[in-house]
Backbone as XML, in Angstrom:
<?xml version="1.0"?>
<chain id="A" units="angstrom">
  <residue number="1" name="UNK">
    <atom name="N" x="15.268" y="-12.228" z="9.175"/>
    <atom name="CA" x="16.505" y="-12.726" z="9.710"/>
    <atom name="C" x="17.653" y="-12.566" z="8.723"/>
  </residue>
  <residue number="2" name="UNK">
    <atom name="N" x="17.367" y="-12.773" z="7.449"/>
    <atom name="CA" x="18.400" y="-12.662" z="6.420"/>
    <atom name="C" x="18.977" y="-11.255" z="6.374"/>
  </residue>
  <residue number="3" name="UNK">
    <atom name="N" x="18.119" y="-10.255" z="6.494"/>
    <atom name="CA" x="18.562" y="-8.856" z="6.461"/>
    <atom name="C" x="19.481" y="-8.569" z="7.641"/>
  </residue>
  <residue number="4" name="UNK">
    <atom name="N" x="19.086" y="-9.005" z="8.822"/>
    <atom name="CA" x="19.910" y="-8.769" z="10.015"/>
    <atom name="C" x="21.223" y="-9.549" z="9.947"/>
  </residue>
  <residue number="5" name="UNK">
    <atom name="N" x="21.113" y="-10.807" z="9.588"/>
    <atom name="CA" x="22.277" y="-11.699" z="9.578"/>
    <atom name="C" x="23.372" y="-11.192" z="8.638"/>
  </residue>
  <residue number="6" name="UNK">
    <atom name="N" x="22.978" y="-10.664" z="7.497"/>
    <atom name="CA" x="23.956" y="-10.209" z="6.506"/>
    <atom name="C" x="24.103" y="-8.690" z="6.461"/>
  </residue>
  <residue number="7" name="UNK">
    <atom name="N" x="23.524" y="-8.032" z="7.469"/>
    <atom name="CA" x="23.605" y="-6.568" z="7.583"/>
    <atom name="C" x="23.216" y="-5.879" z="6.271"/>
  </residue>
  <residue number="8" name="UNK">
    <atom name="N" x="22.087" y="-6.301" z="5.730"/>
    <atom name="CA" x="21.576" y="-5.734" z="4.480"/>
    <atom name="C" x="20.673" y="-4.541" z="4.780"/>
  </residue>
  <residue number="9" name="UNK">
    <atom name="N" x="20.479" y="-3.673" z="3.815"/>
    <atom name="CA" x="19.530" y="-2.571" z="4.030"/>
    <atom name="C" x="18.104" y="-3.121" z="4.111"/>
  </residue>
  <residue number="10" name="UNK">
    <atom name="N" x="17.188" y="-2.368" z="4.717"/>
    <atom name="CA" x="15.789" y="-2.827" z="4.792"/>
    <atom name="C" x="15.222" y="-3.121" z="3.403"/>
  </residue>
  <residue number="11" name="UNK">
    <atom name="N" x="14.325" y="-4.044" z="3.348"/>
    <atom name="CA" x="13.656" y="-4.407" z="2.097"/>
    <atom name="C" x="12.365" y="-3.600" z="1.965"/>
  </residue>
  <residue number="12" name="UNK">
    <atom name="N" x="11.964" y="-3.363" z="0.738"/>
    <atom name="CA" x="10.759" y="-2.571" z="0.456"/>
    <atom name="C" x="9.615" y="-3.514" z="0.107"/>
  </residue>
  <residue number="13" name="UNK">
    <atom name="N" x="8.467" y="-3.283" z="0.718"/>
    <atom name="CA" x="7.246" y="-4.001" z="0.381"/>
    <atom name="C" x="6.241" y="-2.960" z="-0.093"/>
  </residue>
  <residue number="14" name="UNK">
    <atom name="N" x="5.747" y="-3.154" z="-1.316"/>
    <atom name="CA" x="4.784" y="-2.215" z="-1.893"/>
    <atom name="C" x="3.406" y="-2.845" z="-1.831"/>
  </residue>
  <residue number="15" name="UNK">
    <atom name="N" x="2.489" y="-2.150" z="-1.171"/>
    <atom name="CA" x="1.107" y="-2.602" z="-1.062"/>
    <atom name="C" x="0.261" y="-1.671" z="-1.918"/>
  </residue>
  <residue number="16" name="UNK">
    <atom name="N" x="-0.386" y="-2.233" z="-2.935"/>
    <atom name="CA" x="-1.221" y="-1.447" z="-3.835"/>
    <atom name="C" x="-2.625" y="-1.331" z="-3.247"/>
  </residue>
  <residue number="17" name="UNK">
    <atom name="N" x="-3.135" y="-0.109" z="-3.228"/>
    <atom name="CA" x="-4.463" y="0.112" z="-2.653"/>
    <atom name="C" x="-5.206" y="1.122" z="-3.500"/>
  </residue>
  <residue number="18" name="UNK">
    <atom name="N" x="-6.441" y="0.778" z="-3.904"/>
    <atom name="CA" x="-7.264" y="1.749" z="-4.608"/>
    <atom name="C" x="-8.639" y="1.895" z="-3.986"/>
  </residue>
  <residue number="19" name="UNK">
    <atom name="N" x="-8.898" y="1.144" z="-2.946"/>
    <atom name="CA" x="-10.122" y="1.306" z="-2.171"/>
    <atom name="C" x="-9.774" y="1.178" z="-0.696"/>
  </residue>
  <residue number="20" name="UNK">
    <atom name="N" x="-10.465" y="1.961" z="0.123"/>
    <atom name="CA" x="-10.156" y="1.972" z="1.558"/>
    <atom name="C" x="-10.292" y="0.593" z="2.195"/>
  </residue>
  <residue number="21" name="UNK">
    <atom name="N" x="-11.309" y="-0.165" z="1.799"/>
    <atom name="CA" x="-11.580" y="-1.461" z="2.431"/>
    <atom name="C" x="-10.585" y="-2.550" z="2.015"/>
  </residue>
  <residue number="22" name="UNK">
    <atom name="N" x="-9.647" y="-2.246" z="1.114"/>
    <atom name="CA" x="-8.678" y="-3.249" z="0.675"/>
    <atom name="C" x="-7.689" y="-3.626" z="1.775"/>
  </residue>
  <residue number="23" name="UNK">
    <atom name="N" x="-7.404" y="-2.712" z="2.683"/>
    <atom name="CA" x="-6.490" y="-3.026" z="3.783"/>
    <atom name="C" x="-7.297" y="-2.966" z="5.077"/>
  </residue>
  <residue number="24" name="UNK">
    <atom name="N" x="-7.564" y="-4.134" z="5.612"/>
    <atom name="CA" x="-8.319" y="-4.209" z="6.866"/>
    <atom name="C" x="-7.372" y="-3.991" z="8.035"/>
  </residue>
  <residue number="25" name="UNK">
    <atom name="N" x="-7.892" y="-3.455" z="9.097"/>
    <atom name="CA" x="-7.112" y="-3.246" z="10.321"/>
    <atom name="C" x="-5.845" y="-2.437" z="10.055"/>
  </residue>
  <residue number="26" name="UNK">
    <atom name="N" x="-5.981" y="-1.423" z="9.247"/>
    <atom name="CA" x="-4.837" y="-0.582" z="8.877"/>
    <atom name="C" x="-4.074" y="-0.046" z="10.089"/>
  </residue>
  <residue number="27" name="UNK">
    <atom name="N" x="-4.760" y="0.369" z="11.165"/>
    <atom name="CA" x="-4.018" y="0.857" z="12.337"/>
    <atom name="C" x="-3.074" y="-0.189" z="12.938"/>
  </residue>
  <residue number="28" name="UNK">
    <atom name="N" x="-3.339" y="-1.470" z="12.660"/>
    <atom name="CA" x="-2.515" y="-2.536" z="13.223"/>
    <atom name="C" x="-1.284" y="-2.858" z="12.371"/>
  </residue>
  <residue number="29" name="UNK">
    <atom name="N" x="-1.141" y="-2.225" z="11.202"/>
    <atom name="CA" x="0.047" y="-2.477" z="10.378"/>
    <atom name="C" x="1.287" y="-2.030" z="11.137"/>
  </residue>
  <residue number="30" name="UNK">
    <atom name="N" x="2.216" y="-2.924" z="11.289"/>
    <atom name="CA" x="3.429" y="-2.624" z="12.039"/>
    <atom name="C" x="4.578" y="-3.473" z="11.507"/>
  </residue>
  <residue number="31" name="UNK">
    <atom name="N" x="5.150" y="-3.065" z="10.355"/>
    <atom name="CA" x="6.233" y="-3.874" z="9.796"/>
    <atom name="C" x="7.473" y="-3.834" z="10.682"/>
  </residue>
  <residue number="32" name="UNK">
    <atom name="N" x="8.281" y="-4.884" z="10.626"/>
    <atom name="CA" x="9.524" y="-4.891" z="11.414"/>
    <atom name="C" x="10.501" y="-3.855" z="10.852"/>
  </residue>
  <residue number="33" name="UNK">
    <atom name="N" x="11.527" y="-3.487" z="11.610"/>
    <atom name="CA" x="12.497" y="-2.490" z="11.143"/>
    <atom name="C" x="13.232" y="-2.899" z="9.872"/>
  </residue>
  <residue number="34" name="UNK">
    <atom name="N" x="13.203" y="-4.174" z="9.537"/>
    <atom name="CA" x="13.889" y="-4.659" z="8.333"/>
    <atom name="C" x="13.044" y="-4.499" z="7.070"/>
  </residue>
  <residue number="35" name="UNK">
    <atom name="N" x="11.822" y="-3.955" z="7.230"/>
    <atom name="CA" x="10.903" y="-3.776" z="6.100"/>
    <atom name="C" x="10.430" y="-2.326" z="6.060"/>
  </residue>
  <residue number="36" name="UNK">
    <atom name="N" x="10.521" y="-1.724" z="4.886"/>
    <atom name="CA" x="9.968" y="-0.389" z="4.677"/>
    <atom name="C" x="8.731" y="-0.542" z="3.808"/>
  </residue>
  <residue number="37" name="UNK">
    <atom name="N" x="7.597" y="-0.141" z="4.354"/>
    <atom name="CA" x="6.306" y="-0.332" z="3.701"/>
    <atom name="C" x="5.933" y="0.892" z="2.879"/>
  </residue>
  <residue number="38" name="UNK">
    <atom name="N" x="5.597" y="0.655" z="1.611"/>
    <atom name="CA" x="5.090" y="1.697" z="0.725"/>
    <atom name="C" x="3.615" y="1.399" z="0.480"/>
  </residue>
  <residue number="39" name="UNK">
    <atom name="N" x="2.739" y="2.327" z="0.855"/>
    <atom name="CA" x="1.324" y="2.202" z="0.515"/>
    <atom name="C" x="1.113" y="2.990" z="-0.768"/>
  </residue>
  <residue number="40" name="UNK">
    <atom name="N" x="0.911" y="2.268" z="-1.861"/>
    <atom name="CA" x="0.812" y="2.902" z="-3.169"/>
    <atom name="C" x="-0.635" y="3.057" z="-3.575"/>
  </residue>
  <residue number="41" name="UNK">
    <atom name="N" x="-1.032" y="4.313" z="-3.880"/>
    <atom name="CA" x="-2.358" y="4.587" z="-4.400"/>
    <atom name="C" x="-2.395" y="4.046" z="-5.813"/>
  </residue>
  <residue number="42" name="UNK">
    <atom name="N" x="-3.193" y="3.044" z="-6.020"/>
    <atom name="CA" x="-3.314" y="2.382" z="-7.312"/>
    <atom name="C" x="-4.668" y="2.748" z="-7.909"/>
  </residue>
  <residue number="43" name="UNK">
    <atom name="N" x="-4.939" y="2.285" z="-9.075"/>
    <atom name="CA" x="-6.208" y="2.544" z="-9.730"/>
    <atom name="C" x="-6.057" y="3.600" z="-10.803"/>
  </residue>
  <residue number="44" name="UNK">
    <atom name="N" x="-6.959" y="3.538" z="-11.785"/>
    <atom name="CA" x="-6.884" y="4.496" z="-12.880"/>
    <atom name="C" x="-8.101" y="5.399" z="-12.850"/>
  </residue>
  <residue number="45" name="UNK">
    <atom name="N" x="-7.963" y="6.540" z="-13.513"/>
    <atom name="CA" x="-9.061" y="7.477" z="-13.562"/>
    <atom name="C" x="-8.569" y="8.886" z="-13.785"/>
  </residue>
  <residue number="46" name="UNK">
    <atom name="N" x="-9.495" y="9.833" z="-13.689"/>
    <atom name="CA" x="-9.118" y="11.229" z="-13.900"/>
    <atom name="C" x="-8.246" y="11.745" z="-12.757"/>
  </residue>
  <residue number="47" name="UNK">
    <atom name="N" x="-7.462" y="12.775" z="-13.016"/>
    <atom name="CA" x="-6.552" y="13.301" z="-11.992"/>
    <atom name="C" x="-7.228" y="13.640" z="-10.665"/>
  </residue>
  <residue number="48" name="UNK">
    <atom name="N" x="-8.417" y="14.236" z="-10.706"/>
    <atom name="CA" x="-9.075" y="14.619" z="-9.446"/>
    <atom name="C" x="-9.385" y="13.401" z="-8.580"/>
  </residue>
  <residue number="49" name="UNK">
    <atom name="N" x="-9.797" y="12.307" z="-9.196"/>
    <atom name="CA" x="-10.084" y="11.079" z="-8.448"/>
    <atom name="C" x="-8.803" y="10.496" z="-7.854"/>
  </residue>
  <residue number="50" name="UNK">
    <atom name="N" x="-7.751" y="10.404" z="-8.673"/>
    <atom name="CA" x="-6.499" y="9.807" z="-8.218"/>
    <atom name="C" x="-5.850" y="10.619" z="-7.106"/>
  </residue>
  <residue number="51" name="UNK">
    <atom name="N" x="-5.780" y="11.939" z="-7.278"/>
    <atom name="CA" x="-5.137" y="12.761" z="-6.252"/>
    <atom name="C" x="-5.980" y="12.807" z="-4.980"/>
  </residue>
  <residue number="52" name="UNK">
    <atom name="N" x="-7.286" y="12.822" z="-5.129"/>
    <atom name="CA" x="-8.163" y="12.791" z="-3.953"/>
    <atom name="C" x="-8.008" y="11.504" z="-3.172"/>
  </residue>
  <residue number="53" name="UNK">
    <atom name="N" x="-7.965" y="10.380" z="-3.889"/>
    <atom name="CA" x="-7.763" y="9.090" z="-3.217"/>
    <atom name="C" x="-6.390" y="9.026" z="-2.556"/>
  </residue>
  <residue number="54" name="UNK">
    <atom name="N" x="-5.386" y="9.556" z="-3.213"/>
    <atom name="CA" x="-4.039" y="9.546" z="-2.622"/>
    <atom name="C" x="-4.036" y="10.299" z="-1.298"/>
  </residue>
  <residue number="55" name="UNK">
    <atom name="N" x="-4.608" y="11.484" z="-1.302"/>
    <atom name="CA" x="-4.629" y="12.283" z="-0.062"/>
    <atom name="C" x="-5.451" y="11.596" z="1.022"/>
  </residue>
  <residue number="56" name="UNK">
    <atom name="N" x="-6.559" y="11.001" z="0.634"/>
    <atom name="CA" x="-7.448" y="10.347" z="1.604"/>
    <atom name="C" x="-6.814" y="9.088" z="2.184"/>
  </residue>
  <residue number="57" name="UNK">
    <atom name="N" x="-6.093" y="8.333" z="1.363"/>
    <atom name="CA" x="-5.540" y="7.053" z="1.810"/>
    <atom name="C" x="-4.111" y="7.156" z="2.336"/>
  </residue>
  <residue number="58" name="UNK">
    <atom name="N" x="-3.492" y="8.315" z="2.189"/>
    <atom name="CA" x="-2.101" y="8.466" z="2.654"/>
    <atom name="C" x="-2.019" y="8.232" z="4.159"/>
  </residue>
  <residue number="59" name="UNK">
    <atom name="N" x="-0.991" y="7.532" z="4.569"/>
    <atom name="CA" x="-0.761" y="7.239" z="5.982"/>
    <atom name="C" x="0.677" y="7.647" z="6.295"/>
  </residue>
  <residue number="60" name="UNK">
    <atom name="N" x="0.852" y="8.668" z="7.099"/>
    <atom name="CA" x="2.176" y="9.244" z="7.363"/>
    <atom name="C" x="3.132" y="8.264" z="8.030"/>
  </residue>
  <residue number="61" name="UNK">
    <atom name="N" x="2.636" y="7.141" z="8.538"/>
    <atom name="CA" x="3.523" y="6.153" z="9.157"/>
    <atom name="C" x="4.350" y="5.396" z="8.121"/>
  </residue>
  <residue number="62" name="UNK">
    <atom name="N" x="3.919" y="5.451" z="6.856"/>
    <atom name="CA" x="4.554" y="4.664" z="5.804"/>
    <atom name="C" x="4.940" y="5.564" z="4.634"/>
  </residue>
  <residue number="63" name="UNK">
    <atom name="N" x="5.749" y="5.023" z="3.732"/>
    <atom name="CA" x="6.097" y="5.754" z="2.527"/>
    <atom name="C" x="4.872" y="5.821" z="1.620"/>
  </residue>
  <residue number="64" name="UNK">
    <atom name="N" x="4.700" y="6.949" z="0.974"/>
    <atom name="CA" x="3.575" y="7.117" z="0.060"/>
    <atom name="C" x="3.968" y="6.775" z="-1.360"/>
  </residue>
  <residue number="65" name="UNK">
    <atom name="N" x="3.090" y="6.065" z="-2.051"/>
    <atom name="CA" x="3.329" y="5.710" z="-3.440"/>
    <atom name="C" x="2.173" y="6.152" z="-4.313"/>
  </residue>
  <residue number="66" name="UNK">
    <atom name="N" x="2.464" y="6.385" z="-5.576"/>
    <atom name="CA" x="1.460" y="6.854" z="-6.534"/>
    <atom name="C" x="1.709" y="6.136" z="-7.851"/>
  </residue>
  <residue number="67" name="UNK">
    <atom name="N" x="0.659" y="5.507" z="-8.400"/>
    <atom name="CA" x="0.808" y="4.745" z="-9.633"/>
    <atom name="C" x="0.072" y="5.447" z="-10.766"/>
  </residue>
  <residue number="68" name="UNK">
    <atom name="N" x="0.716" y="5.495" z="-11.927"/>
    <atom name="CA" x="0.140" y="6.115" z="-13.112"/>
    <atom name="C" x="0.021" y="5.080" z="-14.223"/>
  </residue>
  <residue number="69" name="UNK">
    <atom name="N" x="-1.052" y="5.189" z="-14.997"/>
    <atom name="CA" x="-1.289" y="4.273" z="-16.108"/>
    <atom name="C" x="-1.238" y="5.062" z="-17.415"/>
  </residue>
  <residue number="70" name="UNK">
    <atom name="N" x="-0.288" y="4.708" z="-18.277"/>
    <atom name="CA" x="-0.113" y="5.430" z="-19.536"/>
    <atom name="C" x="-1.378" y="5.466" z="-20.385"/>
  </residue>
  <residue number="71" name="UNK">
    <atom name="N" x="-2.094" y="4.363" z="-20.450"/>
    <atom name="CA" x="-3.243" y="4.271" z="-21.359"/>
    <atom name="C" x="-4.595" y="4.450" z="-20.683"/>
  </residue>
  <residue number="72" name="UNK">
    <atom name="N" x="-4.664" y="4.414" z="-19.384"/>
    <atom name="CA" x="-5.967" y="4.480" z="-18.712"/>
    <atom name="C" x="-6.212" y="5.786" z="-17.960"/>
  </residue>
  <residue number="73" name="UNK">
    <atom name="N" x="-5.157" y="6.499" z="-17.628"/>
    <atom name="CA" x="-5.309" y="7.776" z="-16.929"/>
    <atom name="C" x="-5.419" y="8.883" z="-17.981"/>
  </residue>
  <residue number="74" name="UNK">
    <atom name="N" x="-6.624" y="9.421" z="-18.097"/>
    <atom name="CA" x="-6.849" y="10.465" z="-19.104"/>
    <atom name="C" x="-7.419" y="11.686" z="-18.407"/>
  </residue>
  <residue number="75" name="UNK">
    <atom name="N" x="-6.681" y="12.792" z="-18.421"/>
    <atom name="CA" x="-5.315" y="12.946" z="-18.923"/>
    <atom name="C" x="-4.302" y="12.391" z="-17.922"/>
  </residue>
  <residue number="76" name="UNK">
    <atom name="N" x="-3.161" y="12.010" z="-18.449"/>
    <atom name="CA" x="-2.075" y="11.484" z="-17.615"/>
    <atom name="C" x="-1.399" y="12.631" z="-16.874"/>
  </residue>
  <residue number="77" name="UNK">
    <atom name="N" x="-1.294" y="12.495" z="-15.569"/>
    <atom name="CA" x="-0.579" y="13.507" z="-14.782"/>
    <atom name="C" x="0.894" y="13.512" z="-15.169"/>
  </residue>
  <residue number="78" name="UNK">
    <atom name="N" x="1.486" y="14.680" z="-15.233"/>
    <atom name="CA" x="2.908" y="14.799" z="-15.524"/>
    <atom name="C" x="3.728" y="14.701" z="-14.250"/>
  </residue>
  <residue number="79" name="UNK">
    <atom name="N" x="5.030" y="14.529" z="-14.388"/>
    <atom name="CA" x="5.898" y="14.424" z="-13.215"/>
    <atom name="C" x="5.762" y="15.610" z="-12.268"/>
  </residue>
  <residue number="80" name="UNK">
    <atom name="N" x="5.673" y="16.819" z="-12.795"/>
    <atom name="CA" x="5.561" y="17.990" z="-11.915"/>
    <atom name="C" x="4.249" y="17.980" z="-11.145"/>
  </residue>
  <residue number="81" name="UNK">
    <atom name="N" x="3.168" y="17.449" z="-11.764"/>
    <atom name="CA" x="1.876" y="17.348" z="-11.069"/>
    <atom name="C" x="1.961" y="16.375" z="-9.901"/>
  </residue>
  <residue number="82" name="UNK">
    <atom name="N" x="2.617" y="15.241" z="-10.136"/>
    <atom name="CA" x="2.727" y="14.225" z="-9.081"/>
    <atom name="C" x="3.626" y="14.729" z="-7.957"/>
  </residue>
  <residue number="83" name="UNK">
    <atom name="N" x="4.732" y="15.360" z="-8.311"/>
    <atom name="CA" x="5.644" y="15.852" z="-7.276"/>
    <atom name="C" x="5.078" y="17.048" z="-6.517"/>
  </residue>
  <residue number="84" name="UNK">
    <atom name="N" x="4.046" y="17.673" z="-7.060"/>
    <atom name="CA" x="3.393" y="18.789" z="-6.377"/>
    <atom name="C" x="2.375" y="18.314" z="-5.344"/>
  </residue>
  <residue number="85" name="UNK">
    <atom name="N" x="2.078" y="17.010" z="-5.320"/>
    <atom name="CA" x="1.120" y="16.494" z="-4.337"/>
    <atom name="C" x="1.623" y="16.755" z="-2.921"/>
  </residue>
  <residue number="86" name="UNK">
    <atom name="N" x="0.695" y="16.979" z="-2.036"/>
    <atom name="CA" x="1.033" y="17.198" z="-0.636"/>
    <atom name="C" x="0.212" y="16.229" z="0.201"/>
  </residue>
  <residue number="87" name="UNK">
    <atom name="N" x="0.864" y="15.267" z="0.812"/>
    <atom name="CA" x="2.310" y="15.050" z="0.897"/>
    <atom name="C" x="2.855" y="14.476" z="-0.409"/>
  </residue>
  <residue number="88" name="UNK">
    <atom name="N" x="4.106" y="14.772" z="-0.673"/>
    <atom name="CA" x="4.757" y="14.302" z="-1.889"/>
    <atom name="C" x="5.035" y="12.806" z="-1.792"/>
  </residue>
  <residue number="89" name="UNK">
    <atom name="N" x="4.668" y="12.023" z="-2.820"/>
    <atom name="CA" x="4.960" y="10.598" z="-2.761"/>
    <atom name="C" x="6.456" y="10.312" z="-2.838"/>
  </residue>
  <residue number="90" name="UNK">
    <atom name="N" x="6.867" y="9.301" z="-2.125"/>
    <atom name="CA" x="8.287" y="8.899" z="-2.145"/>
    <atom name="C" x="8.552" y="7.875" z="-3.242"/>
  </residue>
  <residue number="91" name="UNK">
    <atom name="N" x="7.477" y="7.260" z="-3.755"/>
    <atom name="CA" x="7.617" y="6.226" z="-4.777"/>
    <atom name="C" x="6.556" y="6.465" z="-5.843"/>
  </residue>
  <residue number="92" name="UNK">
    <atom name="N" x="6.984" y="6.509" z="-7.104"/>
    <atom name="CA" x="6.066" y="6.703" z="-8.226"/>
    <atom name="C" x="6.347" y="5.609" z="-9.251"/>
  </residue>
  <residue number="93" name="UNK">
    <atom name="N" x="5.280" y="4.977" z="-9.748"/>
    <atom name="CA" x="5.479" y="3.963" z="-10.770"/>
    <atom name="C" x="4.511" y="4.202" z="-11.929"/>
  </residue>
  <residue number="94" name="UNK">
    <atom name="N" x="4.924" y="3.738" z="-13.090"/>
    <atom name="CA" x="4.124" y="3.843" z="-14.309"/>
    <atom name="C" x="3.864" y="2.452" z="-14.846"/>
  </residue>
  <residue number="95" name="UNK">
    <atom name="N" x="2.680" y="2.270" z="-15.398"/>
    <atom name="CA" x="2.349" y="0.996" z="-16.041"/>
    <atom name="C" x="1.715" y="1.300" z="-17.370"/>
  </residue>
</chain>
């Protein structure tokens, strides 16, 4: 209501996911127009595991996110590697 009342832009909600079973009833996710949902592939590990999970868990109905860990992802993917993902994530975060 606050977003509509004050004509604010939609708010972003980031949902971190590193296992498929973390989000139950995924087909039923239906945020209101005032919320933009980012499903962020979380978790640490080697590049093949992270990129594979991202592709497997990506849901075209929502914005895609990808999280990188400076000290736990060995080797750490570079920006060009992340932007080369297909589909390309709209949100990238580092921890």
